[in-house]
N, C-alpha and C positions, 0 to 999 in steps of 0.2 A: 664248167657247166654245173649248175645246181640241180641235180636230178631230184633231190627231195622236194624242192620247191615246185618243180615241174609236175611231179606226181601229186602233190597237194593241190595244184591247180586243176588237174584232171579229175580228181576225186574230191568233190566238194564236201563230202561227209568226213573227210580226214582233218586232222589237226597237225600242224607243223611244229616240231620242237627241235630246234637246231638242225641237224642233218638226219633226223628221224621223223618218219611219217606214222602217225598214230590213228587207228580206226577205233574210236571208243565203242561204237555200237557192236563191233565184232570182237573187241578185246584183243586186237592184234596190233603189233608194232613192227614196222618195216625199217630196216637200216639199209638203204640202197647205196651202191657204189658203181662208178663207171671207170673203166680203164681201157687203154688201147692195146691192141695185139702187137706190141713192139717186137715180139719174138719172131714174127713172120715178116720178113723183109718186104717192103713196098705195100703191105696191107694196113700199116698203122694209121694211115690217113683216111682209110675207107672202112674201117672196122671199129667195132666197139664191143666191149664186154660189159654186161650189166649183171650185177649180182645183188641178191637180196638176202639179208638175214631176217627171218620171220620168227617172232616170239609171241607166245600166248601163255598166260599162266596155267592153262589146262594141258599144255604140252610138257612132256618130261625133258625135252631138249629143244634147242632152236632148230628150225628148218632152214635149209640153204638152197636157194634157187639161183641158177647160173644160166645166162643166155649170151649168145654171140650173134652179132648182127653185122651184115655187110651192106654197104650202099655206096653211092658216089662220093659221100663224105660222112664224117662222124655225126654231124647234126642231123642229117637225113636218117642215118641208122638209128639214132636215139628217138627221133620223131616217130619212126615206124614202130619201134618197141612200145612207145607210149600209146600209139593208136591201137595196137593189138591189146594192150592191157585194158584200155578204156572200153573196148568192144566185148571183153570177156564177161 
């Protein structure tokens, strides 16, 4: 699943550059990643880890956001996360 492309589709003001989502008006760059929770038996098909590395030239270091979602399947868990991000 291409989470960067999905985020770009949610946020029309963003620009997509490879696997990075750039928000020029905010001067913020997101590098999103999706992984499954393989370490927890039987949850790997129903869970998803979404992490973001957030950088801004005004920050002295990158910020790191980490979220875990559970749903009936991974696509639903990802869709829920994107819906939450869009409503924020």
